[in-house]
Structures are given as C-alpha cells and as structure tokens.
N, CA, C and O atoms as a Tinker XYZ file with bonds, in Angstrom:
   260  protein
     1  N      0.817000   -1.193000    0.000000    73     2
     2  CA     0.000000    0.000000    0.000000    64     1     3
     3  C      0.863000    1.260000    0.000000    63     2     4     5
     4  O      0.547000    2.235000   -0.682000    81     3
     5  N      1.962000    1.236000    0.773000    73     3     6
     6  CA     2.832000    2.404000    0.859000    64     5     7
     7  C      3.474000    2.717000   -0.493000    63     6     8     9
     8  O      3.558000    3.879000   -0.891000    81     7
     9  N      3.928000    1.671000   -1.200000    73     7    10
    10  CA     4.567000    1.867000   -2.501000    64     9    11
    11  C      3.571000    2.453000   -3.498000    63    10    12    13
    12  O      3.929000    3.324000   -4.290000    81    11
    13  N      2.357000    1.993000   -3.466000    73    11    14
    14  CA     1.341000    2.515000   -4.381000    64    13    15
    15  C      1.063000    3.990000   -4.113000    63    14    16    17
    16  O      0.688000    4.717000   -5.033000    81    15
    17  N      1.234000    4.436000   -2.907000    73    15    18
    18  CA     0.997000    5.839000   -2.581000    64    17    19
    19  C      2.109000    6.735000   -3.114000    63    18    20    21
    20  O      1.897000    7.938000   -3.266000    81    19
    21  N      3.278000    6.190000   -3.399000    73    19    22
    22  CA     4.402000    6.990000   -3.904000    64    21    23
    23  C      4.260000    7.336000   -5.381000    63    22    24    25
    24  O      4.732000    8.392000   -5.803000    81    23
    25  N      3.639000    6.497000   -6.165000    73    23    26
    26  CA     3.581000    6.717000   -7.604000    64    25    27
    27  C      2.820000    7.965000   -8.026000    63    26    28    29
    28  O      3.285000    8.648000   -8.938000    81    27
    29  N      1.691000    8.308000   -7.432000    73    27    30
    30  CA     1.033000    9.562000   -7.843000    64    29    31
    31  C      1.904000   10.793000   -7.569000    63    30    32    33
    32  O      1.842000   11.767000   -8.319000    81    31
    33  N      2.697000   10.763000   -6.524000    73    31    34
    34  CA     3.589000   11.883000   -6.223000    64    33    35
    35  C      4.736000   11.979000   -7.204000    63    34    36    37
    36  O      5.261000   13.069000   -7.436000    81    35
    37  N      5.137000   10.859000   -7.785000    73    35    38
    38  CA     6.254000   10.849000   -8.725000    64    37    39
    39  C      5.912000   11.614000   -9.992000    63    38    40    41
    40  O      6.804000   12.190000  -10.615000    81    39
    41  N      4.666000   11.638000  -10.385000    73    39    42
    42  CA     4.271000   12.365000  -11.592000    64    41    43
    43  C      4.400000   13.876000  -11.396000    63    42    44    45
    44  O      4.661000   14.606000  -12.352000    81    43
    45  N      4.221000   14.338000  -10.179000    73    43    46
    46  CA     4.289000   15.778000   -9.905000    64    45    47
    47  C      5.701000   16.240000   -9.541000    63    46    48    49
    48  O      5.954000   17.439000   -9.428000    81    47
    49  N      6.602000   15.305000   -9.362000    73    47    50
    50  CA     7.949000   15.636000   -8.920000    64    49    51
    51  C      8.693000   16.349000  -10.045000    63    50    52    53
    52  O      8.735000   15.845000  -11.167000    81    51
    53  N      9.281000   17.514000   -9.765000    73    51    54
    54  CA    10.037000   18.259000  -10.772000    64    53    55
    55  C     11.527000   18.041000  -10.559000    63    54    56    57
    56  O     11.991000   17.777000   -9.450000    81    55
    57  N     12.245000   18.158000  -11.641000    73    55    58
    58  CA    13.690000   17.967000  -11.582000    64    57    59
    59  C     14.338000   19.174000  -10.915000    63    58    60    61
    60  O     13.872000   20.303000  -11.067000    81    59
    61  N     15.403000   18.929000  -10.184000    73    59    62
    62  CA    16.124000   19.994000   -9.495000    64    61    63
    63  C     16.824000   20.895000  -10.510000    63    62    64    65
    64  O     17.250000   20.420000  -11.563000    81    63
    65  N     16.947000   22.180000  -10.212000    73    63    66
    66  CA    17.621000   23.127000  -11.100000    64    65    67
    67  C     19.142000   23.050000  -10.951000    63    66    68    69
    68  O     19.872000   23.494000  -11.837000    81    67
    69  N     19.621000   22.494000   -9.843000    73    67    70
    70  CA    21.056000   22.390000   -9.594000    64    69    71
    71  C     21.644000   21.237000  -10.395000    63    70    72    73
    72  O     20.970000   20.243000  -10.667000    81    71
    73  N     22.918000   21.387000  -10.770000    73    71    74
    74  CA    23.603000   20.307000  -11.468000    64    73    75
    75  C     23.854000   19.159000  -10.492000    63    74    76    77
    76  O     24.093000   19.395000   -9.308000    81    75
    77  N     23.804000   17.936000  -10.974000    73    75    78
    78  CA    24.106000   16.808000  -10.094000    64    77    79
    79  C     25.527000   16.914000   -9.546000    63    78    80    81
    80  O     26.398000   17.536000  -10.153000    81    79
    81  N     25.739000   16.303000   -8.402000    73    79    82
    82  CA    27.031000   16.421000   -7.719000    64    81    83
    83  C     28.169000   15.867000   -8.554000    63    82    84    85
    84  O     29.266000   16.424000   -8.528000    81    83
    85  N     27.948000   14.786000   -9.297000    73    83    86
    86  CA    29.037000   14.212000  -10.083000    64    85    87
    87  C     29.453000   15.133000  -11.227000    63    86    88    89
    88  O     30.639000   15.209000  -11.548000    81    87
    89  N     28.507000   15.832000  -11.847000    73    87    90
    90  CA    28.865000   16.793000  -12.899000    64    89    91
    91  C     29.655000   17.955000  -12.317000    63    90    92    93
    92  O     30.631000   18.410000  -12.913000    81    91
    93  N     29.233000   18.432000  -11.157000    73    91    94
    94  CA    29.923000   19.542000  -10.504000    64    93    95
    95  C     31.343000   19.131000  -10.132000    63    94    96    97
    96  O     32.289000   19.896000  -10.321000    81    95
    97  N     31.487000   17.910000   -9.599000    73    95    98
    98  CA    32.800000   17.410000   -9.190000    64    97    99
    99  C     33.714000   17.250000  -10.402000    63    98   100   101
   100  O     34.891000   17.604000  -10.334000    81    99
   101  N     33.191000   16.724000  -11.507000    73    99   102
   102  CA    33.998000   16.554000  -12.712000    64   101   103
   103  C     34.467000   17.898000  -13.252000    63   102   104   105
   104  O     35.614000   18.031000  -13.680000    81   103
   105  N     33.592000   18.889000  -13.234000    73   103   106
   106  CA    33.966000   20.215000  -13.721000    64   105   107
   107  C     35.044000   20.828000  -12.828000    63   106   108   109
   108  O     35.993000   21.440000  -13.320000    81   107
   109  N     34.892000   20.660000  -11.523000    73   107   110
   110  CA    35.879000   21.178000  -10.582000    64   109   111
   111  C     37.219000   20.497000  -10.790000    63   110   112   113
   112  O     38.256000   21.161000  -10.781000    81   111
   113  N     37.215000   19.179000  -10.977000    73   111   114
   114  CA    38.445000   18.421000  -11.184000    64   113   115
   115  C     39.114000   18.835000  -12.489000    63   114   116   117
   116  O     40.336000   18.969000  -12.541000    81   115
   117  N     38.330000   19.037000  -13.536000    73   115   118
   118  CA    38.891000   19.449000  -14.819000    64   117   119
   119  C     39.558000   20.821000  -14.696000    63   118   120   121
   120  O     40.635000   21.037000  -15.250000    81   119
   121  N     38.930000   21.738000  -13.980000    73   119   122
   122  CA    39.504000   23.064000  -13.770000    64   121   123
   123  C     40.814000   22.958000  -13.000000    63   122   124   125
   124  O     41.792000   23.626000  -13.337000    81   123
   125  N     40.834000   22.123000  -11.972000    73   123   126
   126  CA    42.038000   21.942000  -11.166000    64   125   127
   127  C     43.179000   21.392000  -12.020000    63   126   128   129
   128  O     44.303000   21.889000  -11.942000    81   127
   129  N     42.905000   20.375000  -12.829000    73   127   130
   130  CA    43.949000   19.766000  -13.649000    64   129   131
   131  C     44.454000   20.737000  -14.714000    63   130   132   133
   132  O     45.646000   20.749000  -15.019000    81   131
   133  N     43.569000   21.543000  -15.279000    73   131   134
   134  CA    43.983000   22.529000  -16.276000    64   133   135
   135  C     44.947000   23.532000  -15.661000    63   134   136   137
   136  O     45.970000   23.860000  -16.261000    81   135
   137  N     44.628000   24.019000  -14.468000    73   135   138
   138  CA    45.508000   24.965000  -13.785000    64   137   139
   139  C     46.827000   24.304000  -13.400000    63   138   140   141
   140  O     47.879000   24.939000  -13.483000    81   139
   141  N     46.789000   23.054000  -12.986000    73   139   142
   142  CA    47.994000   22.321000  -12.587000    64   141   143
   143  C     48.947000   22.176000  -13.769000    63   142   144   145
   144  O     50.138000   22.466000  -13.647000    81   143
   145  N     48.430000   21.728000  -14.913000    73   143   146
   146  CA    49.290000   21.543000  -16.071000    64   145   147
   147  C     49.769000   22.873000  -16.644000    63   146   148   149
   148  O     50.864000   22.938000  -17.203000    81   147
   149  N     48.982000   23.923000  -16.519000    73   147   150
   150  CA    49.437000   25.244000  -16.957000    64   149   151
   151  C     50.605000   25.711000  -16.094000    63   150   152   153
   152  O     51.549000   26.316000  -16.602000    81   151
   153  N     50.546000   25.431000  -14.793000    73   151   154
   154  CA    51.638000   25.814000  -13.897000    64   153   155
   155  C     52.892000   25.012000  -14.204000    63   154   156   157
   156  O     53.995000   25.558000  -14.176000    81   155
   157  N     52.740000   23.729000  -14.497000    73   155   158
   158  CA    53.902000   22.900000  -14.844000    64   157   159
   159  C     54.538000   23.416000  -16.127000    63   158   160   161
   160  O     55.760000   23.531000  -16.213000    81   159
   161  N     53.720000   23.725000  -17.117000    73   159   162
   162  CA    54.250000   24.219000  -18.395000    64   161   163
   163  C     54.987000   25.544000  -18.194000    63   162   164   165
   164  O     56.056000   25.756000  -18.767000    81   163
   165  N     54.416000   26.430000  -17.383000    73   163   166
   166  CA    55.056000   27.712000  -17.110000    64   165   167
   167  C     56.393000   27.492000  -16.416000    63   166   168   169
   168  O     57.372000   28.171000  -16.728000    81   167
   169  N     56.445000   26.555000  -15.485000    73   167   170
   170  CA    57.676000   26.255000  -14.769000    64   169   171
   171  C     58.730000   25.703000  -15.727000    63   170   172   173
   172  O     59.902000   26.067000  -15.628000    81   171
   173  N     58.328000   24.826000  -16.656000    73   171   174
   174  CA    59.271000   24.281000  -17.628000    64   173   175
   175  C     59.835000   25.381000  -18.517000    63   174   176   177
   176  O     61.025000   25.369000  -18.830000    81   175
   177  N     59.006000   26.322000  -18.926000    73   175   178
   178  CA    59.471000   27.431000  -19.764000    64   177   179
   179  C     60.465000   28.285000  -18.986000    63   178   180   181
   180  O     61.472000   28.723000  -19.544000    81   179
   181  N     60.195000   28.526000  -17.707000    73   179   182
   182  CA    61.110000   29.318000  -16.893000    64   181   183
   183  C     62.442000   28.598000  -16.718000    63   182   184   185
   184  O     63.496000   29.234000  -16.740000    81   183
   185  N     62.409000   27.287000  -16.545000    73   183   186
   186  CA    63.645000   26.518000  -16.404000    64   185   187
   187  C     64.456000   26.603000  -17.692000    63   186   188   189
   188  O     65.671000   26.797000  -17.642000    81   187
   189  N     63.801000   26.460000  -18.848000    73   187   190
   190  CA    64.506000   26.543000  -20.125000    64   189   191
   191  C     65.106000   27.931000  -20.328000    63   190   192   193
   192  O     66.225000   28.052000  -20.826000    81   191
   193  N     64.380000   28.973000  -19.950000    73   191   194
   194  CA    64.893000   30.335000  -20.096000    64   193   195
   195  C     66.104000   30.548000  -19.194000    63   194   196   197
   196  O     67.076000   31.189000  -19.594000    81   195
   197  N     66.047000   30.013000  -17.983000    73   195   198
   198  CA    67.171000   30.148000  -17.058000    64   197   199
   199  C     68.398000   29.430000  -17.601000    63   198   200   201
   200  O     69.502000   29.973000  -17.561000    81   199
   201  N     68.218000   28.221000  -18.104000    73   199   202
   202  CA    69.348000   27.480000  -18.670000    64   201   203
   203  C     69.930000   28.207000  -19.880000    63   202   204   205
   204  O     71.149000   28.248000  -20.049000    81   203
   205  N     69.075000   28.777000  -20.717000    73   203   206
   206  CA    69.537000   29.511000  -21.897000    64   205   207
   207  C     70.361000   30.729000  -21.482000    63   206   208   209
   208  O     71.396000   31.019000  -22.082000    81   207
   209  N     69.893000   31.443000  -20.448000    73   207   210
   210  CA    70.636000   32.618000  -19.981000    64   209   211
   211  C     71.983000   32.205000  -19.400000    63   210   212   213
   212  O     72.980000   32.898000  -19.607000    81   211
   213  N     72.029000   31.087000  -18.676000    73   211   214
   214  CA    73.301000   30.607000  -18.132000    64   213   215
   215  C     74.252000   30.223000  -19.261000    63   214   216   217
   216  O     75.451000   30.494000  -19.184000    81   215
   217  N     73.724000   29.596000  -20.302000    73   215   218
   218  CA    74.546000   29.215000  -21.448000    64   217   219
   219  C     75.084000   30.452000  -22.155000    63   218   220   221
   220  O     76.257000   30.489000  -22.528000    81   219
   221  N     74.244000   31.461000  -22.344000    73   219   222
   222  CA    74.704000   32.697000  -22.980000    64   221   223
   223  C     75.801000   33.358000  -22.151000    63   222   224   225
   224  O     76.801000   33.820000  -22.700000    81   223
   225  N     75.618000   33.405000  -20.839000    73   223   226
   226  CA    76.634000   34.001000  -19.972000    64   225   227
   227  C     77.934000   33.216000  -20.037000    63   226   228   229
   228  O     79.013000   33.808000  -20.023000    81   227
   229  N     77.849000   31.904000  -20.106000    73   227   230
   230  CA    79.052000   31.084000  -20.195000    64   229   231
   231  C     79.758000   31.318000  -21.524000    63   230   232   233
   232  O     80.987000   31.377000  -21.570000    81   231
   233  N     78.993000   31.451000  -22.604000    73   231   234
   234  CA    79.603000   31.672000  -23.910000    64   233   235
   235  C     80.212000   33.067000  -24.022000    63   234   236   237
   236  O     81.222000   33.243000  -24.703000    81   235
   237  N     79.621000   34.051000  -23.372000    73   235   238
   238  CA    80.181000   35.405000  -23.399000    64   237   239
   239  C     81.471000   35.471000  -22.585000    63   238   240   241
   240  O     82.326000   36.318000  -22.847000    81   239
   241  N     81.614000   34.605000  -21.623000    73   239   242
   242  CA    82.815000   34.593000  -20.793000    64   241   243
   243  C     84.009000   33.967000  -21.494000    63   242   244   245
   244  O     85.150000   34.188000  -21.090000    81   243
   245  N     83.758000   33.185000  -22.542000    73   243   246
   246  CA    84.844000   32.539000  -23.279000    64   245   247
   247  C     85.321000   33.510000  -24.353000    63   246   248   249
   248  O     84.535000   33.963000  -25.185000    81   247
   249  N     86.604000   33.823000  -24.329000    73   247   250
   250  CA    87.131000   34.746000  -25.340000    64   249   251
   251  C     87.650000   33.946000  -26.532000    63   250   252   253
   252  O     88.243000   32.882000  -26.357000    81   251
   253  N     87.428000   34.456000  -27.739000    73   251   254
   254  CA    87.933000   33.746000  -28.925000    64   253   255
   255  C     89.450000   33.817000  -28.973000    63   254   256   257
   256  O     90.046000   34.809000  -28.551000    81   255
   257  N     90.065000   32.778000  -29.480000    73   255   258
   258  CA    91.541000   32.744000  -29.534000    64   257   259
   259  C     92.044000   33.181000  -30.864000    63   258   260
   260  O     93.254000   33.214000  -31.086000    81   259
C-alpha cells in the first residue's frame, strides 16, 4: 500500500535546477587539472629560459683565440 501511494507523487515531482554532484565534481576536477598543467608548463618554460641565460653568460665569458 505504501509503494502505491508513492507513484502519484512521482508524476508531480520536478527535476532539481542544480547540477548533479558528479557533474559539478567533474567540472571542478577538470579546472584543477587545467591549472595544474598550466603551472607545470610555465615552470618548464622558466627553467629553459634560465638554462639559456646561463649558457649565454658562459659563452660570453669565453674569449675567442
């Protein structure tokens, strides 16, 4: 009897306007990973620039014979 009483209410039930938790979590995780990889890429570029500057300084210190 209890189960039969639930079905008429199910027809009137409206969907929530909020995004489901799993969609929200996936979007948050994607944003986090995008920022993480952008930071890694920026760090790699800075390391390459530093090495290039050290190489240039080393080459300027060597006098031609």
